[in-house]
N, C-alpha and C positions, 0 to 999 in steps of 0.2 A: 793418929794414935791407934785407931782401930786397925789400919793397914799394917802398922808395925807389929801389933799383937798377933795378927793373922799370919804374918810372915814367920813368926817364931814357932808356929805350929808345925807338926810333922804331917806330911801328906797323907799317911795311912789313916789317922783318926778323922781327918776331914772327909776323905772318901767314904769311910765307914758311916759317917753321919749322913752323907748324901744317900747312901744305900738304905739306911734305916728310914729316912723320910720317904723313900720310894716304896719300901715295904709297907709303910703305914698309909699308903695311898695319897700322900701329900705331893702330888706331881709337880705343882708349880714351885714349891720350896725346894724339892729335890733337884729340879732342873737348874735352879739358881746356884745351888751348892756344887753340882757337877760342873757347871760352867766356870764357877769360881776356881775350882781345882785346876781346870784347863788353863785358866788365865795366869795363875800363880806358879804352876809347875808344868809348863808346856813340854819340858824335856823328860819328864817322868815317864817310865815305861807304861804306866796306866793312863797317861794323859789322853790318848786316842779313845780309850774306853770311856773316860769321863765326858769327853766332848760328845761322843755318840749318845750316851745316856742322857745328856742334857737335851739333845734334840728329841729323843724318844719321849721324855717327860714333858717337854713343852707341847708336843703334839697331843699327849694324853690330857693335858690341861686345857686343850682347845685353842692354844695360841699357835695356830698353824703358820702364820707369817713368820713368827720368831723361829719356829722349828725349821722352816725352810731355810732361813738365814744360817742357822747353826749347821745344818747338814751341808749347805753350800760351802760354808767355811771348812768343814771336814773334807769335802771333795777337792777343795783347792789346796789343802795341806799335803804334807808328806806322810800322812797317816796310812796304815795298811788298809786294804780292802775298801778303797774309796768308792768302788762301784755300788756298795751297799748303801752309801749315803744317797746316791742317785735313786736307788730303789725306794728308800724311805720318802724321798721327795715325791716320787711318782705315786706312792701310796697316798700321800697327803692330797696330791692333785686328784686322785681317783675319788677320795672321800669328799672333796669339796667341789668337784666338777670343774676343776681348772683345765683349760685347754692345753696347758703346758705339758700335759702327759703325752700328747701326740709327738712331741719332740723327744721325750725321754724313752718311749717304748722301743724304737729301733735300736737304741744303745743297749737297753736291758735285754732285748731278744738275742743279742750277740754275747754279752758278758754274763748274763744270768738268765738263761732260757727257761729254767724251771720256774723261777720266781715270776718271770714275765707271763708265763702261762697262767699262774695263779691270779695275776692281775687281770688278765683277760677274762678269766672265769668270773671274778668279782664284778667286772663291768657288765657281763652278760646277766648276772643275777640282779643287778640294780635296774636293768632294763626289763625285768620280768621274763627272762629267757633262760630258764634252767636247762633246757635241752642243749643249747649251745655251750653252756657252762660245763655240763657233764661231758660233752664231746671234747672240749679243750682239756679238761682234767685227765681224761683217759689217754689222750694223745701224749700228755706230759708224764704218764705213768703214775698218776695220783688216783689210783682206783678206789682207795679207801674213802677219800674225800668225795669222789664222784658218787660213791654208793650212798653217802650221807645226803646227797641232793635228791635222792628218791623221796625223801620226806619233805621236800619243799612244798609248802602249802599252796593249793590252788586258790582256796578261799571262795567266797560267794561270787557268782558272776553278776556284775552290775547290770548288764542288759537284761538278763533273765529276771533279776529282781524287779526291774522297772516294768517288764512285761507282765509279771504276775500281779503287780499292784495296779496296772492298767486294766487288767481283767477283773480283779477283785480288790478293792481298797484294803490295804493292810497286809495282803498276802506276801508281797515282797519283803516287808519288814519282818514278818515271821520267818521267812526263808533265811535271812541273814542273822536271825537271833535276837530281835528287838520286839517282843510281844507288846510292850507298853506303847511303843510308837505305832504298832499295828492297830491297837485298839483305838487310839486317837484318830488315826487316818480313816478308819472305818466309820467312827461316830460322826466326824465332821462331814465326810463326803456323802455317805448314805443318809445321814440325818438331814443335811441340807437338801438332798434330793427328795426326801420324804416331805419336807416342808413345802418345796416347790410343787410337788404333786398335789398337796392339800390345797394350795392356793388356786391351782388350775381347776381342780375339782369343784372348788367353791366359786367358780366363774370370776376369779380375780386375777386376770392375766398379768397385770403390771408387776405386783409383788411376786407372782409366779415366775416371770422371766428374770427378775432380779435374783431371787433365791436359786433359780435354776442355773443362772450364770455363776453364782457363788459356788454351787455344787460342782459345776464343771471345773471351776478354778481350783477348788480343793482336790478334786479327783486327779487333775494333771499335776498339781503341786506334790501330792503324796507319791505319785508315780516317779516324779523326778527325785524326790527325797529318798525313795527306795534305791534309786540308782546311785545317788551320792553316798548313802549309808553303806551299801554293799561295797562300793569302791573303797571307802574309808576302812571298813572292816577287813577287807582283803589286804589293804596296805599295812594295817597294824599287824596282822598275822605274819606277813612276809618280813616286815621289819624285825619282829621278834625272832624269826628264824635266821635272818641275816646276822643278828647279834650272836646267835648260837654258832653260826658258821665262821664268824670273823676270826676267832682265835686260831681256827684250823687253816684259814687262808692267809692270815697275816701273823705268822709266827714271830716270836721275839727271842732269837737265839743269842742275843748280843751280851753274853756274860764276859767276865774278865779273860777267860781263856780264848774266846773268839778272836781277840785282837792281838794275841801273842804271836 
């Protein structure tokens, strides 16, 4: 009965409903409706658009496996601009670290060289290599995006942070912006060292060696913690910047006119 009622609907309102869901950020529901449109009206002039938008929204919803299947279906069909379906599959592979991208990149370099260059730039950025990304973008004529990479954050250097904390407990934590952690690192390391000195001064070597060992342990631990903390802080700053750059590198031009 539900199928019969659906078949009585006009394609236009159904597609409009899918687009409304997409505008509201309901990617999973929008993908379902777009794919439903493709299923019931495959010969409609907007069917390729609907199928492609289904793949886009499945990817946005984090259902990458389903999105790859949808784009693969598009690439196997008689729809126009099938090379863009391969591009979207490659983008998913790039985001998920799938090795399948190695197979697709030679194809894209021939059919969509500009987009392939953007993919290479993104790969360089995820490897913390903005210099290579800028070079790739300039060679592709994307000077405006290359200029944006000048703001790519360096972030705190993990080894420098560890070295500072090795010289003075808590210094590395202050360097990457965590004064609370710095205070605790200083108190435990220096405090335990002070207790050890007290025991040795009081001619009590056994507790002196024990507390001295603990002081050394805390000293090394906080230096390693400074390294990990700086690395995590650097990663967070770069992830934030990648989110800012992502719309520039992964454009979504796939409106209705794109498929006509």
